[in-house]
py3Dmol code that shows the C-alpha trace and the ligand (Angstrom):
import py3Dmol

protein = """\
ATOM      1  CA  MET A   1     265.281 -59.724  52.523  1.00  0.00           C
ATOM      2  CA  ALA A   2     261.820 -59.752  50.968  1.00  0.00           C
ATOM      3  CA  LYS A   3     260.759 -56.499  49.367  1.00  0.00           C
ATOM      4  CA  GLU A   4     258.311 -54.783  51.651  1.00  0.00           C
ATOM      5  CA  ASN A   5     255.438 -52.522  50.816  1.00  0.00           C
ATOM      6  CA  LYS A   6     252.174 -51.662  52.496  1.00  0.00           C
ATOM      7  CA  ASP A   7     250.153 -54.069  50.371  1.00  0.00           C
ATOM      8  CA  ASN A   8     252.063 -57.203  51.178  1.00  0.00           C
ATOM      9  CA  ILE A   9     253.105 -57.326  54.819  1.00  0.00           C
ATOM     10  CA  MET A  10     251.589 -58.388  58.081  1.00  0.00           C
ATOM     11  CA  VAL A  11     253.221 -57.801  61.424  1.00  0.00           C
ATOM     12  CA  PHE A  12     253.562 -60.032  64.496  1.00  0.00           C
ATOM     13  CA  PHE A  13     254.659 -58.506  67.793  1.00  0.00           C
ATOM     14  CA  ASP A  14     255.999 -60.357  70.805  1.00  0.00           C
ATOM     15  CA  PHE A  15     254.771 -58.757  74.061  1.00  0.00           C
ATOM     16  CA  ASP A  16     257.240 -59.044  76.966  1.00  0.00           C
ATOM     17  CA  ASN A  17     260.340 -56.893  76.558  1.00  0.00           C
ATOM     18  CA  THR A  18     259.225 -56.029  73.021  1.00  0.00           C
ATOM     19  CA  ILE A  19     256.034 -54.030  73.599  1.00  0.00           C
ATOM     20  CA  THR A  20     256.637 -53.698  77.343  1.00  0.00           C
ATOM     21  CA  THR A  21     259.920 -52.213  78.519  1.00  0.00           C
ATOM     22  CA  THR A  22     260.518 -55.107  80.953  1.00  0.00           C
ATOM     23  CA  ASP A  23     259.790 -58.835  80.866  1.00  0.00           C
ATOM     24  CA  VAL A  24     256.601 -58.856  82.945  1.00  0.00           C
ATOM     25  CA  ILE A  25     256.574 -62.604  83.661  1.00  0.00           C
ATOM     26  CA  ASP A  26     260.225 -62.669  84.770  1.00  0.00           C
ATOM     27  CA  ASP A  27     259.601 -59.657  86.974  1.00  0.00           C
ATOM     28  CA  MET A  28     256.438 -61.175  88.488  1.00  0.00           C
ATOM     29  CA  LEU A  29     258.281 -64.422  89.261  1.00  0.00           C
ATOM     30  CA  ALA A  30     261.014 -62.546  91.080  1.00  0.00           C
ATOM     31  CA  ARG A  31     258.513 -60.440  93.052  1.00  0.00           C
ATOM     32  CA  PHE A  32     255.577 -62.717  93.780  1.00  0.00           C
ATOM     33  CA  SER A  33     256.745 -66.371  93.810  1.00  0.00           C
ATOM     34  CA  LYS A  34     256.014 -68.197  97.068  1.00  0.00           C
ATOM     35  CA  ASP A  35     259.519 -69.744  97.098  1.00  0.00           C
ATOM     36  CA  ASP A  36     262.556 -70.342  94.878  1.00  0.00           C
ATOM     37  CA  GLU A  37     261.091 -73.296  92.935  1.00  0.00           C
ATOM     38  CA  TRP A  38     260.705 -71.022  89.886  1.00  0.00           C
ATOM     39  CA  LYS A  39     264.490 -70.664  89.690  1.00  0.00           C
ATOM     40  CA  ALA A  40     264.977 -74.446  89.689  1.00  0.00           C
ATOM     41  CA  LEU A  41     262.381 -74.758  86.896  1.00  0.00           C
ATOM     42  CA  GLU A  42     264.141 -72.023  84.928  1.00  0.00           C
ATOM     43  CA  GLU A  43     267.447 -73.867  85.229  1.00  0.00           C
ATOM     44  CA  ARG A  44     265.882 -77.177  84.113  1.00  0.00           C
ATOM     45  CA  TRP A  45     264.355 -75.406  81.121  1.00  0.00           C
ATOM     46  CA  GLN A  46     267.673 -73.770  80.204  1.00  0.00           C
ATOM     47  CA  ARG A  47     269.339 -77.202  80.370  1.00  0.00           C
ATOM     48  CA  GLU A  48     266.521 -78.360  78.031  1.00  0.00           C
ATOM     49  CA  GLU A  49     265.323 -80.995  80.522  1.00  0.00           C
ATOM     50  CA  ILE A  50     261.787 -79.592  80.331  1.00  0.00           C
ATOM     51  CA  GLY A  51     259.921 -77.577  77.709  1.00  0.00           C
ATOM     52  CA  SER A  52     258.808 -73.994  78.168  1.00  0.00           C
ATOM     53  CA  ARG A  53     255.172 -75.011  78.753  1.00  0.00           C
ATOM     54  CA  GLU A  54     256.037 -77.226  81.723  1.00  0.00           C
ATOM     55  CA  CYS A  55     258.408 -74.582  83.054  1.00  0.00           C
ATOM     56  CA  LEU A  56     255.920 -71.737  82.758  1.00  0.00           C
ATOM     57  CA  LYS A  57     253.045 -73.789  84.204  1.00  0.00           C
ATOM     58  CA  GLY A  58     255.037 -74.627  87.333  1.00  0.00           C
ATOM     59  CA  GLN A  59     256.326 -71.090  87.687  1.00  0.00           C
ATOM     60  CA  ILE A  60     252.914 -69.428  87.340  1.00  0.00           C
ATOM     61  CA  GLU A  61     251.350 -71.892  89.788  1.00  0.00           C
ATOM     62  CA  GLY A  62     254.017 -70.848  92.297  1.00  0.00           C
ATOM     63  CA  ILE A  63     252.968 -67.186  92.247  1.00  0.00           C
ATOM     64  CA  ARG A  64     250.893 -65.845  95.131  1.00  0.00           C
ATOM     65  CA  ILE A  65     249.122 -62.570  94.398  1.00  0.00           C
ATOM     66  CA  ASP A  66     245.497 -61.490  94.733  1.00  0.00           C
ATOM     67  CA  LYS A  67     243.555 -59.564  92.112  1.00  0.00           C
ATOM     68  CA  ASP A  68     243.933 -56.143  93.758  1.00  0.00           C
ATOM     69  CA  LYS A  69     247.685 -56.519  94.115  1.00  0.00           C
ATOM     70  CA  LEU A  70     248.012 -57.870  90.574  1.00  0.00           C
ATOM     71  CA  ASP A  71     245.983 -54.979  89.150  1.00  0.00           C
ATOM     72  CA  GLU A  72     248.075 -52.513  91.103  1.00  0.00           C
ATOM     73  CA  TYR A  73     251.289 -54.124  89.872  1.00  0.00           C
ATOM     74  CA  LEU A  74     250.127 -54.253  86.233  1.00  0.00           C
ATOM     75  CA  SER A  75     249.258 -50.543  86.331  1.00  0.00           C
ATOM     76  CA  THR A  76     252.992 -49.851  86.860  1.00  0.00           C
ATOM     77  CA  ILE A  77     254.091 -51.633  83.657  1.00  0.00           C
ATOM     78  CA  SER A  78     255.173 -49.288  80.921  1.00  0.00           C
ATOM     79  CA  ILE A  79     255.152 -49.910  77.208  1.00  0.00           C
ATOM     80  CA  ASP A  80     257.541 -48.720  74.521  1.00  0.00           C
ATOM     81  CA  PRO A  81     256.151 -45.325  73.415  1.00  0.00           C
ATOM     82  CA  TYR A  82     256.767 -46.270  69.793  1.00  0.00           C
ATOM     83  CA  PHE A  83     254.339 -49.203  69.972  1.00  0.00           C
ATOM     84  CA  LYS A  84     251.318 -46.920  69.619  1.00  0.00           C
ATOM     85  CA  ARG A  85     253.026 -44.934  66.889  1.00  0.00           C
ATOM     86  CA  LEU A  86     253.702 -48.134  64.990  1.00  0.00           C
ATOM     87  CA  LEU A  87     250.115 -49.305  65.397  1.00  0.00           C
ATOM     88  CA  LYS A  88     248.894 -45.968  64.091  1.00  0.00           C
ATOM     89  CA  LEU A  89     251.260 -46.137  61.124  1.00  0.00           C
ATOM     90  CA  PHE A  90     250.274 -49.712  60.250  1.00  0.00           C
ATOM     91  CA  LYS A  91     246.574 -48.951  60.659  1.00  0.00           C
ATOM     92  CA  SER A  92     246.814 -45.920  58.388  1.00  0.00           C
ATOM     93  CA  ARG A  93     248.366 -48.132  55.696  1.00  0.00           C
ATOM     94  CA  GLY A  94     245.891 -50.996  56.177  1.00  0.00           C
ATOM     95  CA  ILE A  95     248.624 -53.344  57.453  1.00  0.00           C
ATOM     96  CA  PRO A  96     247.444 -56.085  59.830  1.00  0.00           C
ATOM     97  CA  ALA A  97     249.322 -56.222  63.143  1.00  0.00           C
ATOM     98  CA  LEU A  98     248.804 -58.651  65.989  1.00  0.00           C
ATOM     99  CA  ILE A  99     250.382 -59.872  69.203  1.00  0.00           C
ATOM    100  CA  VAL A 100     251.659 -63.383  69.936  1.00  0.00           C
ATOM    101  CA  SER A 101     252.774 -63.755  73.533  1.00  0.00           C
ATOM    102  CA  ASP A 102     253.905 -66.330  76.071  1.00  0.00           C
ATOM    103  CA  ASN A 103     252.334 -64.126  78.726  1.00  0.00           C
ATOM    104  CA  PHE A 104     248.713 -64.571  79.868  1.00  0.00           C
ATOM    105  CA  ASP A 105     245.461 -62.986  78.758  1.00  0.00           C
ATOM    106  CA  TYR A 106     244.770 -61.247  82.072  1.00  0.00           C
ATOM    107  CA  MET A 107     248.156 -59.544  82.178  1.00  0.00           C
ATOM    108  CA  VAL A 108     248.418 -58.680  78.479  1.00  0.00           C
ATOM    109  CA  ARG A 109     244.913 -57.219  78.210  1.00  0.00           C
ATOM    110  CA  SER A 110     245.289 -55.259  81.412  1.00  0.00           C
ATOM    111  CA  VAL A 111     248.545 -53.616  80.279  1.00  0.00           C
ATOM    112  CA  LEU A 112     247.114 -52.869  76.822  1.00  0.00           C
ATOM    113  CA  LYS A 113     243.890 -51.484  78.286  1.00  0.00           C
ATOM    114  CA  SER A 114     245.692 -49.128  80.634  1.00  0.00           C
ATOM    115  CA  ASN A 115     247.458 -47.798  77.544  1.00  0.00           C
ATOM    116  CA  ASP A 116     244.143 -47.377  75.672  1.00  0.00           C
ATOM    117  CA  ILE A 117     244.884 -50.186  73.228  1.00  0.00           C
ATOM    118  CA  THR A 118     241.794 -52.338  72.855  1.00  0.00           C
ATOM    119  CA  ASP A 119     241.515 -53.180  69.179  1.00  0.00           C
ATOM    120  CA  ILE A 120     244.421 -55.517  68.490  1.00  0.00           C
ATOM    121  CA  GLU A 121     244.236 -59.302  68.061  1.00  0.00           C
ATOM    122  CA  VAL A 122     246.137 -61.109  70.812  1.00  0.00           C
ATOM    123  CA  TYR A 123     247.140 -64.789  70.945  1.00  0.00           C
ATOM    124  CA  CYS A 124     248.517 -65.732  74.349  1.00  0.00           C
ATOM    125  CA  ASN A 125     248.219 -68.209  77.202  1.00  0.00           C
ATOM    126  CA  ARG A 126     245.321 -67.991  79.653  1.00  0.00           C
ATOM    127  CA  THR A 127     245.013 -67.765  83.386  1.00  0.00           C
ATOM    128  CA  ASP A 128     242.176 -67.724  85.895  1.00  0.00           C
ATOM    129  CA  LEU A 129     242.573 -66.078  89.254  1.00  0.00           C
ATOM    130  CA  SER A 130     241.279 -67.779  92.352  1.00  0.00           C
ATOM    131  CA  GLY A 131     242.114 -66.125  95.638  1.00  0.00           C
ATOM    132  CA  ASP A 132     245.842 -65.496  95.518  1.00  0.00           C
ATOM    133  CA  LYS A 133     246.573 -68.213  92.954  1.00  0.00           C
ATOM    134  CA  LEU A 134     246.877 -68.178  89.186  1.00  0.00           C
ATOM    135  CA  ASN A 135     245.647 -71.224  87.253  1.00  0.00           C
ATOM    136  CA  PRO A 136     247.353 -71.221  83.866  1.00  0.00           C
ATOM    137  CA  SER A 137     246.165 -72.976  80.716  1.00  0.00           C
ATOM    138  CA  PHE A 138     247.704 -73.226  77.289  1.00  0.00           C
ATOM    139  CA  PRO A 139     245.097 -73.278  74.516  1.00  0.00           C
ATOM    140  CA  TYR A 140     247.700 -72.702  71.792  1.00  0.00           C
ATOM    141  CA  ALA A 141     250.221 -75.356  72.722  1.00  0.00           C
ATOM    142  CA  ASN A 142     251.055 -77.467  69.690  1.00  0.00           C
ATOM    143  CA  LYS A 143     252.199 -80.833  70.938  1.00  0.00           C
ATOM    144  CA  LYS A 144     253.059 -81.975  67.423  1.00  0.00           C
ATOM    145  CA  CYS A 145     255.535 -79.124  67.130  1.00  0.00           C
ATOM    146  CA  GLY A 146     257.311 -79.137  70.489  1.00  0.00           C
ATOM    147  CA  ASP A 147     257.126 -78.182  74.118  1.00  0.00           C
ATOM    148  CA  CYS A 148     256.393 -74.474  73.799  1.00  0.00           C
ATOM    149  CA  ALA A 149     253.590 -72.906  75.833  1.00  0.00           C
ATOM    150  CA  ASN A 150     252.060 -70.791  73.065  1.00  0.00           C
ATOM    151  CA  CYS A 151     253.152 -72.039  69.634  1.00  0.00           C
ATOM    152  CA  LYS A 152     253.790 -68.687  67.966  1.00  0.00           C
ATOM    153  CA  LYS A 153     254.833 -70.362  64.731  1.00  0.00           C
ATOM    154  CA  THR A 154     251.380 -71.956  64.408  1.00  0.00           C
ATOM    155  CA  HIS A 155     249.689 -68.521  64.531  1.00  0.00           C
ATOM    156  CA  LEU A 156     252.100 -67.098  62.028  1.00  0.00           C
ATOM    157  CA  LEU A 157     251.645 -69.916  59.519  1.00  0.00           C
ATOM    158  CA  ALA A 158     247.856 -69.947  60.010  1.00  0.00           C
ATOM    159  CA  LYS A 159     247.579 -66.205  59.370  1.00  0.00           C
ATOM    160  CA  LYS A 160     250.031 -65.985  56.482  1.00  0.00           C
ATOM    161  CA  ARG A 161     248.454 -65.597  53.064  1.00  0.00           C
ATOM    162  CA  ASP A 162     250.052 -66.202  49.669  1.00  0.00           C
ATOM    163  CA  GLY A 163     252.078 -63.248  48.531  1.00  0.00           C
ATOM    164  CA  VAL A 164     252.200 -61.706  51.993  1.00  0.00           C
ATOM    165  CA  SER A 165     255.490 -61.229  53.818  1.00  0.00           C
ATOM    166  CA  THR A 166     255.438 -61.870  57.542  1.00  0.00           C
ATOM    167  CA  VAL A 167     257.288 -59.443  59.769  1.00  0.00           C
ATOM    168  CA  TYR A 168     258.223 -60.646  63.244  1.00  0.00           C
ATOM    169  CA  ILE A 169     259.358 -58.377  66.079  1.00  0.00           C
ATOM    170  CA  GLY A 170     260.691 -60.072  69.197  1.00  0.00           C
ATOM    171  CA  ASP A 171     263.447 -60.625  71.700  1.00  0.00           C
ATOM    172  CA  GLY A 172     263.406 -64.031  73.368  1.00  0.00           C
ATOM    173  CA  ARG A 173     263.517 -67.800  73.206  1.00  0.00           C
ATOM    174  CA  SER A 174     259.775 -68.096  72.614  1.00  0.00           C
ATOM    175  CA  ASP A 175     260.221 -66.027  69.439  1.00  0.00           C
ATOM    176  CA  VAL A 176     262.796 -68.285  67.816  1.00  0.00           C
ATOM    177  CA  CYS A 177     260.545 -70.758  65.933  1.00  0.00           C
ATOM    178  CA  ALA A 178     258.213 -68.055  64.600  1.00  0.00           C
ATOM    179  CA  SER A 179     261.165 -65.882  63.586  1.00  0.00           C
ATOM    180  CA  ARG A 180     262.757 -68.731  61.663  1.00  0.00           C
ATOM    181  CA  VAL A 181     259.700 -68.940  59.396  1.00  0.00           C
ATOM    182  CA  SER A 182     259.206 -65.169  59.059  1.00  0.00           C
ATOM    183  CA  ASP A 183     260.271 -63.201  56.009  1.00  0.00           C
ATOM    184  CA  VAL A 184     261.556 -60.207  57.964  1.00  0.00           C
ATOM    185  CA  VAL A 185     262.780 -60.339  61.565  1.00  0.00           C
ATOM    186  CA  PHE A 186     263.426 -57.412  63.880  1.00  0.00           C
ATOM    187  CA  ALA A 187     265.455 -58.911  66.712  1.00  0.00           C
ATOM    188  CA  LYS A 188     266.457 -57.639  70.130  1.00  0.00           C
ATOM    189  CA  ASP A 189     268.541 -59.124  72.977  1.00  0.00           C
ATOM    190  CA  TYR A 190     268.591 -62.984  73.016  1.00  0.00           C
ATOM    191  CA  LEU A 191     266.959 -63.337  69.593  1.00  0.00           C
ATOM    192  CA  LYS A 192     269.401 -60.843  68.076  1.00  0.00           C
ATOM    193  CA  GLU A 193     272.429 -62.680  69.507  1.00  0.00           C
ATOM    194  CA  LEU A 194     271.112 -66.061  68.339  1.00  0.00           C
ATOM    195  CA  PHE A 195     270.376 -64.890  64.803  1.00  0.00           C
ATOM    196  CA  LYS A 196     273.764 -63.209  64.649  1.00  0.00           C
ATOM    197  CA  LYS A 197     275.465 -66.421  65.778  1.00  0.00           C
ATOM    198  CA  GLU A 198     273.499 -68.519  63.290  1.00  0.00           C
ATOM    199  CA  GLY A 199     274.111 -66.063  60.457  1.00  0.00           C
ATOM    200  CA  ARG A 200     270.370 -65.622  59.842  1.00  0.00           C
ATOM    201  CA  PRO A 201     269.150 -62.412  58.226  1.00  0.00           C
ATOM    202  CA  HIS A 202     267.599 -59.998  60.722  1.00  0.00           C
ATOM    203  CA  ILE A 203     267.384 -56.329  61.557  1.00  0.00           C
ATOM    204  CA  ALA A 204     268.975 -55.690  64.945  1.00  0.00           C
ATOM    205  CA  ILE A 205     266.962 -53.372  67.183  1.00  0.00           C
ATOM    206  CA  ASP A 206     267.274 -51.882  70.665  1.00  0.00           C
ATOM    207  CA  SER A 207     263.643 -50.804  70.883  1.00  0.00           C
ATOM    208  CA  LEU A 208     260.521 -50.246  68.766  1.00  0.00           C
ATOM    209  CA  LYS A 209     261.859 -46.814  67.826  1.00  0.00           C
ATOM    210  CA  ASP A 210     264.196 -48.625  65.399  1.00  0.00           C
ATOM    211  CA  VAL A 211     261.236 -50.459  63.842  1.00  0.00           C
ATOM    212  CA  TYR A 212     259.281 -47.224  63.536  1.00  0.00           C
ATOM    213  CA  GLU A 213     262.178 -45.457  61.856  1.00  0.00           C
ATOM    214  CA  HIS A 214     262.583 -48.357  59.437  1.00  0.00           C
ATOM    215  CA  TYR A 215     258.932 -48.255  58.335  1.00  0.00           C
ATOM    216  CA  VAL A 216     258.061 -44.572  58.524  1.00  0.00           C
ATOM    217  CA  ARG A 217     260.420 -43.980  55.594  1.00  0.00           C
ATOM    218  CA  ARG A 218     259.280 -47.008  53.583  1.00  0.00           C
ATOM    219  CA  LEU A 219     255.505 -47.360  53.839  1.00  0.00           C
TER     220      LEU A 219
END
"""
ligand_1 = """\
1
MG
Mg 259.676 -61.216 74.797
"""
view = py3Dmol.view(width=600, height=400)
view.addModel(protein, "pdb")
view.setStyle({"model": 0}, {"cartoon": {"style": "trace"}})
view.addModel(ligand_1, "xyz")
view.setStyle({"model": 1}, {"stick": {}})
view.zoomTo()
view.show()
């Protein structure tokens, strides 16, 4: 593992089930989809017949929820209490931290705002609301790279500077490519199991408390 100190790291956080304590998109699909088409899309994606962008686009377009209901729902989402502690720690040491997410701007910003977090860079997918429909768009898809919705690896490589170690904290399939090019990986759930199976170096975590405890002693 690369040697870490406060002068040479930058930190990338996944959002769903890393910062939040549940996967918000998965939960929204189960609660608010107009029918079961989202499950069929999920199965096609897991069989690798379609990419995650096509899957997510179809799934989000199948949600029916108006703005009031969505706002009410988003106000119930809780975040890992150690996220704010980590941000405070990184800020006090001058360490850049940002979010790369396969969720959508409206949802991510709303959850962050209700937790009084307004000053962090976020790279995610976008969605407009019209009536009870969500119209997704994917400004950070990288068609040269693959079929992901938001190409997290592109952000990581674009932000990385010479001599700086990238730290990635995530849990899911959309974190795999970015994690594979990161210097230090904190992995939870699916990502942890995959890295374990592939014999890739990582720090296994159950929550952001483990990340906080790792850094509070080192930085
Ligand atoms: Mg996630």
